[in-house]
N, C-alpha and C positions, 0 to 999 in steps of 0.2 A: 504493500500500500504506500510505502514511502517513496517508491520509484515513480517519478512523474513521467509523463509521455515525452517523447523526443520527436522533433520535426527535423527531417533531413531531406531537402529537396522536395520531391512529390510524395515522399513517404512519411507516415506517422506511426511511430512505434509506441505501443501502449500495452498495459496489462488489463485484465478483465475489469479491474476496479475503475478504469478510465474509459470503458467502452462507450459511454455516453458523450465523450469529448472529441470524437473523431470529426475533424473539420470537413466541411463539404469540399469536394474536389480533391481530397487527399487519398492516397492509397494506404489503407490501414494494415498494419502488421501486428497481429496479436501475439505477443511474446511474454510468457509468464516467467518471472524470476525463478531459476531452477539451479540445478547442480551443473550447469554448463555455461560457458562464456558467451556473451552476446545478447544483452538486453537492449542495446542501442545507446546506452548511457555512456559508454566509453568512447572517447574521441575517435579511436580507430574504426569502430563499427559505424559510427555516424559518418565518418569520412568516406568509408566504402560506399555507403548509401548515396552520399552526395556525389561521389565519383561516377557511379552507374547512372544516376539522374543526369549528370552532365553528358555522359556518352549518349544517352537516349535523346537528350535535347539536341545534340549535334547530329543526330540521324543514324547512329549505330543501331542495328537490329540483330543482336546475337541470337543464333538459333540453337546453340549448344553451350551449356554453362556447367562449370564444375566449381563447387565451393569446397576448397581444400582446407581442412581444419575448421569445420563448419560450426562447432559449438551448438548453439540453439537453432541453427539453420536460418537465422534472420535474413542473411544475404540471399540464400537460395530461395526463400519464400518471396522476397522482394522480386527476384527475377521471375519466379513463376507467376506472379501477379501482373507483370507487364510484358512478358515475352512469350512467344510461341516456342516450341521445340523441347529438347530434352534437358533435364537438369539433374545433376548428381551432387549430393552433399555427402562429404566424407569427414570422418574424424578418427583419430587414433584411440579415443576414449569411448568405450562401449556405452557409458552412461550418456555421453553427449549424443551419440547416435540415437538412443532411445528418446532423449529430449527432442532431438531434431524431428523424429517421426511424430511425436505428440504435437509439436508446434505446427508441423505441416498439416496434420489433421485438423487442428483447431482453426487453421486458416483456410480450410477447404481445398488445399492443393496437394493432398497426400498422393493422389494419382499422378501428379506431375513431377514429383521429386523422388528419386531413388536415394535412400539413405544407407550408406555402407560404412563399415568399420575398415579403415585403412590408414597406413602411414603414407603420406604423400599420395602418389598415384598407384600405390601397390594393391590394387584390387582389379580383378578381371573386368568388372563392369566399367570401371574408369578407362581401361585400355580399349574396351569394345566401343565406347562412345566417342573416343578421340578421333580427330582433333576438335578442340573447343574454340568457339568464337570468343568466349569470355571465361577467364579463370579468376576467381577470388582466392586470395591467400592472406587471411588476416591472422597471422601467427607471429612468431618472434623473429628477430634478426637472424639468429643462427640457422633455424630451419628454413627461412626464406632463402638464405644464401645456398644452403645445401640443396634446396629444391630447384635452383635456377636451371640446371640442365634439363630436369624433368619437365618443368613448366614450359621451357622452350620446345621440348619434344612433343608436348601435348597441346600447344596453342596453334591454331590454324594460321596460315599466312594472312596477314591483315587483321588478326584477332587482337584481343586486349587481355592484359593481366592487371588486375587491381590488387596491389600489394600493400599491406598495412600491418600494424602490430609492433612497430618499432619506434624508438625515440628519434627525434630530429637529428642528433649527432650521428646516429647510425645509418642515416639515409644514404650517404655517399657510398658506403661499403655495399649496401644492397643494390643501389643503382649500378655500381661498377660490375657486380656479379651478373646482372641482367643485361647490361650493355655487352659484356663479353659473350653472351649467348645470342646476340643479334637484336635485342630489343632496343627500341628508341623511346 
């Protein structure tokens, strides 16, 4: 109840206690505080939502999305509410995968999001659905850098990766790792 709603671009992240506060014209993302990261209150999650909002405003229309390290699956749910195509949410933590499934169901998009337990892209379903037009990775600096080759191998030409979960002083190292893989 103490967690207030979060506005991020076209998205409005809220708990059931704020269901009556959904502003007209916003896309509601019902996310209950749980044992997984991603209620929208952390700047990294909010930043990812704002980044995808910007991509969509600029005309991008990703048809395949992977949310790596999905936590509550808030980013996958946002994608499912505004995009067509396939969406996979994965996390290394089985509790997070269960929370992701529950949140997808609470938002009515459970049929659109496959939730799998995996480290990085280490699940057959993630491999089967590659390449991705959009990859979210809202994790930490170390895993982001380690995943750079895998992200590059799984993002379609012309696709996008939205990376977050790091401190500003860490950004240069992450950017360098992704530029070394051919990202701009």
